[in-house]
C-alpha positions, 0 to 999 in steps of 0.5 A, spaced: 457 610 424 453 604 426 459 600 423 464 603 426 461 602 433 460 594 431 468 594 429 469 597 436 465 592 440 469 587 436 475 590 437 473 590 445 471 583 445 477 580 442 482 584 447 478 581 453 478 574 450 485 574 448 487 577 455 482 571 458 486 566 453 493 568 456 490 568 463 488 560 462 495 559 459 498 562 465 494 558 469 497 552 466 504 554 466 503 556 474 500 549 475 506 545 471 508 541 477 501 540 481 500 533 482 494 531 478 493 537 474 490 537 467 491 542 461 486 547 460 484 550 453 480 556 452 475 554 447 474 561 442 467 562 439 464 567 435 458 572 437 452 571 433 452 575 427 448 581 425 444 583 419 447 589 416 443 591 409 445 585 405 451 582 409 451 579 416 457 582 420 460 579 426 460 581 433 467 579 435 469 573 439 468 570 446 471 564 450 465 559 450 468 555 455 475 552 458 476 545 456 479 540 461 484 535 458 481 528 460 482 521 458 477 516 462 481 510 460 488 513 462 485 515 469 482 508 470 488 504 468 492 509 473 487 508 478 488 500 478 495 500 477 496 504 483 491 500 487 496 494 485 502 498 486 499 500 493 498 492 495 505 490 493 509 496 496 505 495 503 508 488 504 515 491 503 516 493 510 513 487 514 517 482 509 523 486 511 522 485 518 520 478 518 526 476 514 530 479 520 526 476 525 528 469 522 535 469 521 539 463 518 546 466 521 549 464 528 544 468 532 538 464 529 534 459 531 537 454 526 544 455 530 540 454 537 538 447 534 545 445 532 548 447 538 542 443 542 544 437 539 551 438 539 551 438 546 548 431 546 554 429 542 559 432 547 555 429 553 556 422 549 563 423 550 563 424 557 556 421 560 557 422 567 560 429 566 556 435 570 559 440 565 556 437 559 550 435 562 549 443 564 550 445 557 545 440 555 540 444 559 543 451 558 542 449 550 535 446 551 533 453 555 536 457 550 533 453 544 526 454 548 527 461 548 529 462 541 522 459 539 519 463 543 523 469 541 522 468 533 514 466 534 513 473 538 517 477 533 512 475 528 507 477 533 510 484 534 510 485 526 502 483 526 501 488 532 505 493 527 501 492 521 495 493 526 498 500 528 499 502 521 492 500 519 489 504 525 494 510 523 491 510 516 484 510 517 483 518 519 486 520 513 482 515 509 476 518 512 478 525 511 479 524 503 472 520 503 469 526 506 473 531 501 471 527 495 463 527 497 464 535 498 467 536 491 461 532 488 457 537 491 461 543 489 462 540 482 454 538 481 452 545 483 458 549 479 456 545 472 449 545 473 450 553 473 453 552 466 460 553 469 466 549 468 469 545 475 476 544 472 480 545 478 475 541 483 475 535 478 482 535 478 482 535 485 477 529 486 481 525 481 487 526 485 484 524 491 481 518 488 487 515 485 490 516 492 484 512 495 485 507 490 492 506 492 490 505 499 484 501 499 483 499 492 476 503 491 473 503 484 469 509 481 463 510 477 461 517 475 453 519 474 450 524 469 450 530 474 458 529 475 458 526 481 462 520 483 460 514 487 466 510 490 466 502 492 471 497 495 473 491 491 468 487 494 462 492 492 461 496 499 459 503 497 464 508 501 461 515 497 454 516 494 453 523 491 455 528 497 455 522 502 461 519 505 461 513 509 466 512 514 471 507 516 472 505 523 477 500 527 475 495 532 480 491 536 479 483 536 483 477 539 485 476 531 487 483 530 484 490 528 478 489 524 476 495 519 469 496 518 465 501 514 460 505 519 453 507 515 450 510 521 445 505 522 450 499 522 457 497 522 459 493 516 465 488 517 469 488 511 473 481 509 480 481 507 478 480 500 473 486 500 479 491 500 485 493 495 491 497 495 495 498 501 490 495 506 489 488 502 497 488 502 497 489 509 492 484 511 494 479 507 501 479 510 498 479 517 492 474 516 495 469 511 503 469 511 505 471 518 500 465 521 502 460 516 510 462 519 507 461 526 504 455 525 510 452 522 514 454 528 509 451 532 510 444 528 517 444 528 517 446 536 512 440 537 515 435 533 522 437 536 520 436 543 516 430 542 521 426 539 526 428 544 522 427 550 520 420 547 528 418 547 529 421 553 523 418 557 527 411 555 533 413 558 535 414 565 538 419 569 544 418 574 539 417 580 536 411 576 530 414 574 527 413 567 521 416 564 522 423 565 521 428 559 526 433 557 522 438 555 515 440 558 511 436 553 506 440 549 499 439 549 498 441 542 501 443 536 498 450 536 502 454 541 508 449 542 513 454 540 511 459 545 510 454 551 516 450 550 520 449 556 526 445 559 522 440 564 529 437 567 531 441 573 538 438 575 544 435 571 542 428 575 535 428 571 539 428 564 538 421 561 544 420 558 544 413 558 540 407 557 541 405 564 544 409 570 551 405 569 557 409 569 559 411 562 553 409 559 552 414 553 547 410 549 541 415 550 545 421 549 548 418 542 541 417 540 539 424 542 544 426 538 542 423 531 536 426 531 539 432 528 540 429 522 534 424 522 527 426 518 522 427 523 518 433 521 512 431 516 516 425 515 521 428 510 525 433 513 530 434 519 529 440 524 534 444 520 531 443 513 524 444 516 527 451 518 530 452 512 524 451 508 520 457 513 526 462 511 526 460 504 518 461 504 520 468 506 526 469 502 522 467 496 516 472 498 520 478 499 524 477 492 517 476 488 515 482 492 521 486 490 520 484 483 513 486 483 514 493 486 519 494 481 515 492 475 509 495 477 513 502 479 515 502 472 508 500 469 505 506 473 511 511 471 509 509 464 502 511 465 503 517 468 508 519 463 503 517 458 498 522 462 502 527 462 504 527 454 496 527 453 493 531 458 498 534 462 502 541 461 507 542 456 511 548 457 513 548 450 506 548 447 504 553 452 509 558 450 507 557 443 500 558 445 502 564 449 505 568 443 499 566 439 495 569 444 499 575 445 500 577 438 492 576 437 492 581 443 497 586 440 493 585 433 486 587 437 489 593 440 492 595 433 485 594 430 482 598 436 487 604 435 485 604 428 477 604 429 478 609 434 482 614 429 476 612 424 472 615 429 476 621 430 476 622 423 468 621 422 467 626 428 472 631 424 468 631 418 461 632 422 464 638 425 
C-alpha cells in the first residue's frame, strides 16, 4: 500500500511540475517582444529518494529553480556600444541645424561678402554716383547683419542644446531611482532564496538606456546590487541609494551637476558619455570654434576695409574715416560689426575728392580676391573652410551613426539568439512538457485504478 501512496505522490509532483514548466514557457512566449526580456528555463530536479527495503525509491520531481538566460559579456558590449551610439546620434540634429545656419548659396554670408565687394567694383565705374555709393552702404549693412545672424544662429543652437539637456535630466533621475529600487528588491528576493528574473531584466534595460544617455558603467556586487558610475568615475547609484542630477544655469550654458545631498559636484564635459557627451562636445567645442572663426573673418574684413577707407577721401574732402565700426578685439567682432559712415558723401571712393577719382574704390574691390585671413585665405575661402568643417563633421557623424547602428543591431541580434526567446524552441518545449503532463496524468489514473483494485481485494 505504501508503494502505491508513493506512486501517487510521484504522479502528483510530476503533474504540478509539468504544469509549472508550461507556465514558464507561456511566460516566455508572452514576452517575446518585451524589450530586454531574457528567456527563462525551469530547472527540474528529483526529490530525494527514500529507502524501501533493499531499494531506493524516487519521490517525484520538482522545479528546483527558474534560470534566467544571461550573457555578461554581451550585456557589457551592448551597453558600451549603446553609449557610443548615443554620443554620435545626439550630434546629428545639432549638426543639421548648424549646416542650415551657415549656407553657401545666395542666402548665405559668402554671397553677401561677394555683393559687398562687387558694389565697390560698381562704384569704381562711377565714383561720383549717389546710387552706387548708397549700394555700397546698403551692402555693407547687409553684410554686418549677415555676420550677426550667422553668429547668433549658432548661439541659438547652443541654447537648444541646453534645453535638450535640461529636458533629459528628470527622466534620467527617475531611471536612477528605479535602478536603486530594483537593487533593493533583487537583493531581498534573492536573499530569501527566490529568483528575481523579471527585476534583473528591468534593471538591465534601464542601465542600457542610461548608458546611451549618459554613458554609465555598471559593477555588480556579491549580493546582486549594481553600482553605476559615470565615465569620469563619479558614482550615481550605490546599492539602494541613487544620487540625482541637477541643472545650474551659467554664462557658458547649462551645467549638469551631481547632487550628493551634502554637495553639488560639477561634472566636466569629459566626465560624461552617451548623448550628454555628444551634445556637450557640440555645444562647448564645435560651436565656439565656428563662432571664433566667424569673429576672425569679421575682424579681418572690417580692419582691412577700414585701413583702405581711411586712406581715401569722401566727396566732402574728409579722409581718415572708418567704413565699419572698428572692432576692439577679435572676440565678438561678428556680432558688433556695423557700418560707420552715415551718408553717401562719406564713402571714400577716391584717393582724393577730385571728381571721377576711383582709385580707392578699385583697391577696396581687389580685397575680394586678396589673401588676408591668416595670410593665406581670401574672405570667401576662409568662409568656405568654415562650412567645409561643418560638412566634414556632419558626414563623419552620418557614417559613425550608420556604422554604430549596424554594430548595435548585430549585438542585439546575437543577444536575441543567445538569451532571447525563440518561438520555435518554445513551441517544442511546450509540446515536450504537454506530453509529460499527459503521461503524468495517465500515470496518476493508472495508480488510482491500482488503488481501487487493492481496495476491492480487501473488501
